[in-house]
N, C-alpha and C positions, 0 to 999 in steps of 0.2 A: 356419481363422483365426477369431478371436473377433469377434463382432458384425459380420462382413462388412467390417471395415476394410481398405481396400486400401493396401498400403505405397507409399511414394513410388516413382516410376518409376526414379529413379536417385539415388545419393548421390555428391556430389563432395567430395573432401577436399583440403585444402591444408596442407602442413607449414609451421609457423612456429616461431620461436624460443620454446621452452618450452611450446608448445601445438600442438594439431591442430585445425583448423577444418573443420567439416562443414557442407554446405548441400545442399538438395534442393528439388525443385519442391513448391509448396504443394498440399495435397489439399483439394478444395472442401468436403468434409464433415467435416474434422478440426478438433477443438478444440485439439489439440496432438499431440505426438509423443513416443515413447520411444526414446532412443538406446541401442543395444545395443553391448556391447564384449566382447572376448575375446582370448585369446592365439592362438586359431585360429578358423576359421569354424565349427568344431563346438562351441566352448565359449562362444558368445555368450550374454550375459545382460544384463538392463536395467542401465544404468549408474546407480549411486547417487551423486547429487551432494551428498548430505548435508543436504538441506533438512529432512528429518524429517517430511514430510507426503505429497507425491506425487512420483513419478519422471517425471511428464509435463512436457515443456517446450513452450512455445508458440513459442520463438524460432528463427528461421533467420537467419543461421548460428549454429552452436553450437560453442563452444570447449571441448575437453577439455584443461584446463590442470593436471590432477593431476600429482603427481610420477611417477605410474605411467602417464601417458598414453602412447599408442602401441600398435599392434596392429591387430586387425580390428574394423571398425565396421559397423553396419547400423542402419536406422531403421524403426520401425513407427508407423503412424498410430493415433490414438485418436479415435473418433467420440463417445464419452461415457465418463465415469469409471465408470459402472455397467457398461458392456460390457467395459471393459478394452481393452488394445491388441490390434491384430491381429498377424499374423506379420510379422517383420522382412523387409525386402527383401534384395537381393543384398549380401553383405558386400564391403567394400573395405579396403585396408590402408594405413596411414600411420604415420609416426614423427615426433615433434617434432624440430626442429633444435637443435643446441647453441648456447649463447651464447658468442660470441667475447669473452673477458674483456678483450682489448686493444683491441677495436673499439667503435664507438658502438652505442647501443641501436638496435634496428630502428625504422624510421620508419613513421608513419601520417599520411596527408594528409587533412585535413578541409576540404572545399571548400564555401564559403558564397557564394551568389549573391544579393545584395540585390534584384536584379530578379525573382527567383523567389519571389514572394509567394504563400503558400498559404491565405490567409484567417486568420480568428481562431485564435490559438494555443490548443489545448485544454489545460485544466488539471485532470486527473482528481482531484487531491488536494483540490480546493476543495469538492467536494460534501459530504464528511462526514469526521469523525474519530471514533475510538473513545475511550471513557472508562470509568471505574469505575462501579459502580451509582450511581444518581442521588442517593441520600441522602448519598453521599460528599461532595457539595458543601457539606453543612451540618455535617460532622463537626468537632467542636471539640477532638479529640485531636491528638497530635503524632507525627511520625516524624522521628527524628534532630534533635529539637528544633524542627522546622518544623511550622506549623499545616496539617493535612491539608486541611480544607475550604477555607480561604482560598487555599492554593496551588493546589488543584484548580481553583478558579474562575479564578485568575490564569493558569493554564496555558491554559484555553479562551480567555481574552482574548488571550493572546500568539499562539496558533495562528490565531485569527481575524484579528488585526491584521497579523501578519507573513507568514502563509502564505495568507491569503485564504479559510480554511475557513469554510463557511457553516452546517454542521450538526454535532451531536454525537449519537452513538449510545451508549447505556449500558444495562447489564443492570438488571433488577429494577424495572421501572416499577410493576408490580402486586404486588410482594413485601411481606412483613410489615414490613420496616423503614419502609415508607411508610404502614402502618396503614390501607390502603384498604378492607379487607374483614374483617368478623366476622359472627357469627350470634348472634341472641338465643336465649333458652332454648328456644324452640319451633322453632329452625332457620330463622327468617326472616333473609335476608341484610340486612346493614347496611353501607352504603358511606360512606366518609369520605375526601374528596380534599383536605382542608386542608393536610396535610403535603406532598403532591405539588404542590399549587399553589405553595407556597413554593419548592420545588425548580425548578419550571418558570419561575417569575418570575426565579429566579437565572440559569437558562440564558439567558433572553431578555436579561438585563442584560449578558451578555457579547457580545451581537451575534449569537449563534447561534440556530438553531432546532433542535428535538429530532427525532431519529428514535426514536420511542417503541416499544421492544421489549416487546410484550405478553407478560409473564411476570414472575416465575415463579409457581407456584401458592401462594396463601396457605395457611397451615396449616389454617385453619378450612374450607378447601374441598378438602382432600386426604385420601385414605385413609391409614391406617397400614399398614405402617411408613412413617414420614416419610423420604424420601430428600433430605437437605439438601444444597443447593448452597453457599449462603452464608447469612448472616443475612437476605439479601434474599429468600429463598424456597426452594421445594422443586421437585424434578424430577418429582414425581408428576403424572400427568394429573389434571385436576379430577375429583372423584368425582361431581359433578353438573354436567353440561354446561349445563343450563338456568340454574343459578346463575352459572356462568362467563360465559355470554353475557349474562346480566343485568348482571353487573359491567362487561363491555366496553361494552355499550350505554349504561349509565349514565355511564361514564367519558367516552365520546365526546360524549354529550349535554352533559355538564358542560363539556367543552372548548369546545364551540360557544357555550354560554351565557356562560362566563367570558371567553374570548379573542376570540370572533367569527370568522365565516367569512373576513373579509378578512385577519385575522392568520394563521389556519390555512393560507390559500392562499399564504403567503410561504415555504413550504418544510417544513411539518410533515408527517411520514410515520409510518405505523404498520407495524411489522414483527411477524409472528406467530411468537413464541418465538425461542429461540437454540439452534442446533446440536442439533436433535432426533434426529439420527442418532448421537449419542454418549450412552452410558448415564449418564454423570455429569450430563447436562443434561436428559434425558428418560427416565423409567423405563418409558414405554410403547413400543409398536412403531410401525412406519410407518403402519399403518392407524389407530392411535390419533391420530397426528399429523394425518393427512389429515381425519379427522372433526373434530378441533379446528380445523383451518384453515377448513374450510367453515363451521362454526358461528360462528367468530370473524368471518370475512368477512361473513357475513349480518348479524351483530349490528352491525358497523361501518356497513354500508350502511343499516340501519334508522335509524341515528342521523345519518349524514352521507352524501350521495350521491356525493361525489367525493374525499374524503380518501384519498390514495394508500395502497394496501396492498402490503406487501412480504413476501417469503419466498423459499425456505424457510429461509434463514440456516444452511445445513448445513455442517458441517466437511468439508474436502477435496472440495468440489463434489459431495457425495453426494446421492442421491435426486432429482436435478434432472429427469431424464427422467420419473421416476414422478410427481413433483408436477405437471409440466407436462401430462402425459397426464391426470392426475386432474382438474385444474381445467378442462381442455378438455372433459371429460365432465360435470363437475358444474356448470359455469357460474360457479363462484366467481371473483370478481375477483382478479387478480394483476397489479398495475401495474408492479412493479419486482422483478426477479429478484436475490436477494441471496446469492450463494455466499460461502464463506470458503476461503482457501488460504494456506499459509505456505511459504516456502522456494523458490518458483518465481514467475516473472512471471505476471500474470493470463492465464488461457487465453482463447481466442477462442470465446465461447459462441454466436456468431451462427448457426452451422450447427445447433445444438440447437434454438434458437428457431425457425428456419426449418422444421425437421422437424415441429414441433408447431404450426405455423400462428400463431406469435406473433413475427414478425420485428421488430416495432416496440417490443417490450417493452424497457424500460431495464434495463441491467445495472449494479448497484452491488455491488462487493466490499466488504461491510460489516465484514469482518475480513481484514487482509492484513499480512504482515510477513516478516522474514527467517527466523523460526523459531517453531514453536508451543511451544517449551520455556521454561518459567518459569526465570528466573535464569540464562539462557544467556549466557556472556561475550560471544558474538558481537554481542549487542544493543548493546553499548557501543563497538564497534570500527568504524573506517572501512570495513571490508569491506562494511558495510551501505549505504554511500553509492552506489557504482555499482549495487548491487542495486536500491536504491530508485529511482534515476534510470531504469534499464533497465525496471523494472516500470511506471513511469508513462508512459514513451514507448510501451511495448507496449500499455498500456490505451488511450492516446490514439489509436493506430492502429485500434482496434476500436470506439471511441466509448463505452467503459466508464468508470465512475467507481471510485475506489479509496479506501477508508478505512483509513489506517494504524492499527494497533492497538498502542498507545493514545497519548493526548496526554501523559500524565504518569506518572512512576514511583510516584506515590501510587496504587498498585494492589495489592490484597491478596487476590486470589482464592486464592492458596496461602500467604498470610501477608504481613505488612508488610515493607517493604524493610529488610534487615539492615545496609545501609551505603550511602554515596553511590554507589559503583560496585559494582553487584551483578547486572548483566545484566537489568535491568528492561525491560519492554516499551515504556516511554515514549519519546517524542521528546524530552521534557524530563525532567531529573532531579528528585528531591526538591530543592527550592530553585529550581526552574524555570530551570536552566542548560541550554543547548542541547547535545544530544548529536549525534554525526555525522549521523544520519538526518535530524534537523531541518535541518541546514545543507544537505543534499542538496535538500530541498524548498524551502528558502529560495532557493537558487541558481536552481532552475527557476522560482520565482515572479518572479524578476527579469527573466526573458525578456520581450521586448516583446509588445504585443498582437497583432501580426501574425507568423505563423509564416513563417520563411524556409527555403527548400530547402537541404538539407545532403547532400553525397555524401562517403563515407568510403572510402579505399582504403589498401592496405598490409598489413603483417603483423598480423593480428588485427582487421582492419577489420570493424566491426559485431558481431563475436563477443567481442572484448575491449574495443575502443575504439569508443565511439559519440559522436555529437554531436547537439545540438538547438539551434536558433537562432531568435531573434525580433528584431523591430525595433519601435521606438515609431512611432506615426504622426508624420509630419512636422509640426513646429511651424509657426507662421505665417510665420517667416522662412526656412522650408525646411530647417532643421537637424533632425537626428534621431540616435538612438542605435542601434547594433547590439550585440546581446548573444549570446554563444555559450557553451554549456556543453559540455564534453568530459569523459568519464570513462573509466576503465580498471579493469576487474574481471571476475571470472568468477562462474559460478553454483555452483562447487564450494566447499563449506564445510569440507571436511576439513582444509584447510591455512589456515584463515582468518587465523590470527595470524602466519603466516610471511611475512616481507617477501622477495618473490621478485624478485631482480635480473634473472632471465631474462624476466620479464614486463613489465619497465619498457619504455616506449616514448618515442621522440621524436615529438611531435605537431607537425605544421606546419599551421597554419590559414591557408588561402588565401581571402581575401575578394575578391569581384568585385562590380562594379556600384556601387561607392562613389563619390560625388562627390569630386573632387580637393580636397585641403586637408590640414590638420594635425589629427590626432586624438589625444586623450589615451587612454591604455590603462590600464584598471583591471583588475587580475588578483587574484581572490580564490580561495582554495584550502582544501580539506579533504582530509587524508591522515593517515597515522600520525603525522606531526610537526606538523600544523597543524589548528586547529579541532577538537581531540580532547580532550574533557573528561577521559577516564580518564588520558590522558598528563599533562594539566595537574595532576590530583589527585596522581598519582604523583610528579611533579616537586616538588610542594609538601610531600610527605611525609604526605599524608592516608592514614590506615590504615583507619578505618571511617567516622567522620563528621568533617567539617572543624571546626576550632575557629573562633573569631570572626575571627581574622586571616586564616585560610585561606579562609573564606567570602568575605571582601572581595577577596582575590587572585583567586579563581575568578570572581567577578562582573566584575572588571576585565578578565578574559580572555574574557568571554562575547561574543565578536564573531567573525565569519567572517574568518579571517586574510587579510591583504592582502600580496601579494608585489610588490616594486618592478618597474616596467617603464617604459621610455622611451616618449615619444610616437612615433607613426609618421606618415610623410608618404605620402599617397595621391597617386600620380602621375595624369597626365591620362588614362591608360587605365583608371582606376577600381579598381586592384588594390592590395592590401596583403597582406603576409605576416608572420606571427608564429610563432615557434618556442618550444616549451616542453617541459620534461622532465616526464613523467607516470608516476609509479610506479603499481604496482597498488594497489587499494583507495584510489583517489584521484579527485577531481573538481575541475576548474577552471572558474571563471566569468570569462569575458573580455568586457569592455565596451569598445567603441570609441566615444568621445564627441567630436564635432566641437568644436574650440576656436577656429576662425576663421570669418569670415563666408562664405568660399568653400566650406566643407564643407556639403553638403546631403544629404538622404536621401529 
């Protein structure tokens, strides 16, 4: 078995309508698991859920909701991505149940006890968000007739104001488009941070602080042939490490002089490079990166004793063990571990940190999303909504932070957007209209400051349907608000566009511990028919870019859709029950708001 990973002691399967749910005991040293599937115990192979990055899943339970679900299943543990998974355990057999077309949809019960207060509600999305390279904020050109720079800035303002995001990470801090480095005729380095100052001032004007990704290599500091990433820089390792570290040290010294330590302590972070385990971003090998990391970390520390250092920012959680072992031996600072992954919820990296003697190191997923594929239609679909909510809840359970990649569809790594609906990575479209993923985070942001305990039971509980609840602190008169999010979705992307009636669920929310009284109910929803920008655009006949009237119509629809619901009366036993129909690829935000003096929280 690879890497000594021990499979789960047992796998339990439950047949549900349209899906098979698997669960198993957690392995103490596992970052995740690989579900295996086959038509017989002899044909087991890793189940590809279509995320396009990794087959590892951190979640228990796991629902196989593919049209081809059913057969033999087994689960293997994963200690680290570099080791791969171990051998799967004993296989078990299960088949999904058919949907009775004449009967009601299966029921899931979400129980919320207001007395079960868990402390401050974690919000992993607030730490950081991704963006285009920094100079993009100053771009005076247009996409679809919309100003790129001004809308990129406005996107940061919106995600800061409506989602509570505190930082932005962007490529190309030291690239050529910022003009930070050149050499005179005798090869002496010359530094110029005036353009970068303008960009950083712009970032601060949005209310954000920067995660400054130290890269890419300026042309004047790179060997030929030049391996161009974008106009922002090259993937070549610096040809002169002393000149590179001189640039880094001068840059950090400049930051201290211009902005001051008090400002830098408000959340500024330095991250060493981007995805060096991919040839398109780093033309060197792992040893070249480790040398770069040590030298860069030393240069930063010469200029500033405490400014947080982050890395390795690797794709698909690569090189993590190697980097942690290396810095353990070299002594280089690594304050924040910053992996990247797409198509899966964030893995639990605490066992890896424990093994390397760094259990208290923060984990920030500085790139995360439903797919690593540019212009993938799933990016614009509500399939991403339960995926996003599930990912944030998973991260919250491990204390990690997650940066959705990216804030805006004004993103041109492989070219500028060809139309309003084009499968862009952004939470916001060109024109800064909210896409379904934005509404998922917006709904989670509406949860109260105190987390409330949630228990889910029924067909697809916690594998399809999950819940997260919070309450506001009680006001002076004793009143308060309860908020519950529930979502229904799978990790399988193969059928993302298909509306599956067999995966529809009736969700019954049972709230306990509420003070007696009358409560208004506010129900907001995102699903294929609500809060769905691509559907709105299609309904209005938008083919590529909206015309002036279509823009106005789309702006008018740029709200999270509200569904009508009658008030509820909470009896003296403190309970209330609400029932809602929840299709797949959907999320509901339910708020119970006291409307008479007797209702308290």
